[in-house]
N, C-alpha and C positions, 0 to 999 in steps of 0.2 A: 042550201048552198052546196056546190060541188066540192068534193075533197080536193085539197091543194095538190097540184101536180097533175090533175086530170080535168080536162075541159069537156066540151061536148064531144059526142061520138065522132071520130074522124079527125078531131083537132090534134095538133102536135103538142107534146108535153111542154110544160112551162120551162123545162130545162133547156129548151131549144134556143140556141144563139142565132142561128141563121138556117134557112132552108131554101133551096132553089132547084128548079128543073133546068136542065141543059140539053140543048139539041145541037149537034155538030159543033160543040165547043162554045155555043152562045147561050147566055142566060135568057130564059123565057120570062118576060115581065109578068108581074102580078103576084099576089099572095097565093100560097098553096096550102092545102090541108093534107093530112095523111091519106084521106080517101082520094083526093085529086091526084096525089102522087102515084098511088097504086094503079089508077086508071090510065095514067099518061106515060109512065115509064115504058120504054121499048128499046132494049139493047140493039135489036136489029136495025132500028131506024136512027140509032145514035142518040137516043134520049135516055138520060139518067138523072137521078136525084142525088143531091149532096146535102146531108143533114148534119148540122154541127150541134153537139150537146155539151153542156158543162156540168159536171158532177151530178148526173141524173140519179134519182133513187131507183130502187129495183122495180117499183111499179111504173115509173115513168119510162124506163128503158124497155120494160116488158111490152108496152104498147107498140113501140117501134119494132121490137124483136118479133112480135106476133105478126105484124104486117109484112115484114120482109123474110120471115122464116129463119131468123138468126139462130145459130146453135146455142142451146142452153148453157153449155160449158163456157163458151166465149162471152155470153151475156153475163154470167156470174163473175168472170174475171173483170169485165168492164165496169161492173158495179163496185166490186170490192177494192179495186185498184191495188197498189203495192205489189205489182206483178213484175216478174223478171222479163227483160226485153226478149221477145220471141216472135216467131212467125208460125201460125197454125193454119192448116187448111181443113175445112169442113165441107166436103163436097165441092161445089163451085164457088164457095165463099172463102176469102182470105181474111185472117184476123192477125193484125200486126200490133204489137205492143212496143212502144218507144218510151224510154226515160228521157225527160227533158232536164237540162241543167241550166241554172241561172247563176251567174257569178255575182256574189254579194260584195259591193264596194266596201272597203275598209281602209283606214289609215295605215295600220300595221297588223301583222299576225300576232295575236295574243293566245293565251292558253284557252280562251273560250270563244275565239273568233269563229263566226260562221262564214265560210268562204264560198260554199256552193249550196244552192237550194234546188231540190229535185221536184219534178212533177211527172205526170204521165199523160201520154196521148195514145189512145187506142183507135185503130182504123179497121172498120168492117168494109170490105170491098167485094161486091158480088155483081151478078147480072143486073144492071140498071140502077145500082145504088152505091154510094160511098157514105159511110156514117162515121164521123169523128167524135170521139168522146174524150174530153179533157178533165184532168184532175189536178188539184194543187196549184203549183206555180207555173204549170204549163202555159206558154204564151198564147194569147188569142190568135186565131187563124184568119182574122178579117183581112189583114194586109196580104196574106198568102192567097186568099180567095180572089182578091181584087187583081193581083198580079196574074193569076191564072186566067182570069176572065179577059185580060188584055192579050192573051195568047191563045186564041181559039184553036189553032192547029194542035197545040199540045193538049189542051182540055178536050179536044175532039177524040183523044184516045180513051176517054171514058174514065171509070173509077180507078183504073190503073194509074192514070195521070195524077189523080188526087193522092193515091198511095205514095207515088214517087215524090210529089211536091212536099208532102208532110215529112217524109224521111229525109229529104234533102235539106229542109229547113232545120230540122233537129240536129243533123250532123254538122251543118254549117255553124250552129251555135256551139257545138262541141269544140270546133276549131278555135272560136273566139275565146272560150273558157280556158282552153289549153294555153293559148298565148298569154292570158292574164295570169294563169298559174305560174308560168315561166318567170314572170316578173316578181312574184312573191318568193319563189325559190332563189332567184338571183339576189334578192335583197337579204334573205336570211343567210345565204352562203357568204356574202360580203361581210355581214356582221360577225359570223362565226370566226372568220379568219382575220378580223380586225384586231389591233393591239389593245382595244378597250376591254371592258369586262366581258366574260364569256356569255353567250346567249343562253337564256333559260331553255333547258331541254324540253320543257312543257310546250313551248311555242312551236318547236320543230315537230313534236309528236302530234300536236293539233293539226299542223299542216299535213302530216302524213295521214291522219284520220280523214280529213276532208278529201285528200287525194284518193283514198280508198273508196270513198263514196262516189267520186267521179268515175273511178275504175269500174265499180259495180254497175254503173249506168251504161257505160260504153262497151265494155268488152263482150258481154253476151250477145250483142247485136251482130257480131261478125258472121255467124252462120246464117242468120236471116237474110242479110244483104247478099251473101254469096248465092243463096238460093234464088233470090229475086233477080240477080244479075246474070244468072247462068242461062236464062232463056229456056228453062225446062218446065216452067209453070204455064199451063195453057192460058190462064187468066191474065197473064202479063204479055202484051204484044211485044214483038222483037224490038221495035223502036223504043219502047219504054224500058225494056231490059238493058238497052245500050246506055240510057241515062242512069239506070241503077248502078252500072259499072263505075260511073264517075263518082256516085255517092259512096260506093264501096272503097274506092281509092282514097277519098277524103277521110273516111272512117279508119282505114288502115293507117293513114298518117297520124291521126290522133291516137290510135292505139299504141303505135310505136313511141309517140311522145310520152304517153302515160307510163309506159314501161321504163323509159329512160328517166322520167321524173321520179318514179318509185326508187330506182337505184340511186339516183342523186340525193334524194332526201334521206335515204338510209345512210349514205355516206356522210352527209352533213351531220346527222344525228350521232353517228360514230365519232366523227371528228370533234364534235362539241363535247362529248363525254370524255374523249381522250385529252382534249385541252383542259377540261376541268380537273382530270386526274394529274396532268402535268403541273397545273397551277397549285394543286394541293401538295404535291411532292415538293415543289419549290418553296411553298410556305413552311412545310415541315423542316426542310433543310435550313431555312433562315432561323426558325425557332431553335433547332438543334445547335446551330452555330452560336447564337447568343447564349444558349444554356452552357455551351463549352466555355465561353468567355467568362461567364459568371461563376462557373465551377472553380476556376483557378484561384481567385481571391478568397472564395468561400472556404476552399480547402486550407489555404495557408493561414487565414485568420482563424479557422477552426482549430488548427493544430496549436497555434500560439495562444489560444484562448482556454486551454485546458487547466492553467493555473497550478502546474506542478512547481515545487520548490527548486528542483534541480533540472532546469531546462537551459540549453545553450542560448546565448544571446539575450537572456532576460535581463541580465544586469549590465549588459554592454551599453555604453552611451550611443553606439551607432546601430543598435538593434532595430529600433523603430524605422529610421530612414532606410536601412538595408532591406527590411521586409517590403516597404513600399517600392523600392527600386526593383526588387525581385518580382513583385506582383505586376508592375508596369512592364518590365522586360518580357516576362512570360506572356502576358496578355497581348503585347505588341506582336510578338512572334506568331502567336495563334491567329490573331486578327489578319496579319499579312498572308498567312497560309490559307485561311478561309477565303480571303479576297482573291487570291491567285487561283483557287479552285472554283471560284464563282459561287460560293455558298452565301456570300454577303454582297 
């Protein structure tokens, strides 16, 4: 029996989700093998292949890499995943790494809430081929492929069109996640400044950690999109570079939102800690105020409890009520002073 992940010679690896040949933006019907692809791709004639893989092993990806001459360093990155977003150029091949973000639905932010889940999409784009490799929670590209197939004019731009479509989909999801993040931040901000009990700082810190994960996925992509939209890469046609400028604009908007979110969450965390400090100070003032009220009768009673033979008022018939009157009078004065100064 053949080893798992390897079929007959020329077959596509089992990690393949979809594979198709395109000519002038139209999908060529029928099943294709790796051998068929290599025989039929022709960039000059507008024919290219789009192969989609999901979490391939090193051996599975090696089959494809060997057929298309993919650079070993890019192949190693595509297998290992956990890469930083980047754009690399190896000869006439472009290798784009994208971090995908999925917003995890939750009722409220807790100290252990998972707000975002990350995945990765790698795209190899070269003469006559586009190879997409997904890892983790990266969304399937079936719908994206179908939308592109309904737009032969765009797909007719070849592998660069696939590269743009994948980047555009990923960045659009960034926009959606950023909008959802804004809702979580608004909720916590309202709770922090509400008159109820202070918000646990652990919840705010967890939101900040998840925001940092989002930031790590988005921010490094800036330079890659700038290069793709500049029109200086020969493998990217001018019309596709124009579309990349739109993607770069959306990405810039999300980047600015993330920076503002970071500042806002930091401010919320600071405000929460400050409110907690104010609350503790208020509690200490109340405790001190009650201690002052208790100290007065304690002092007076302590003095007259020393049991000396020669003490004033011990033998007076009015001594006992006079002491209670003194205690009441002094406590009343202190209480009114504390209330006036808002210590009670």
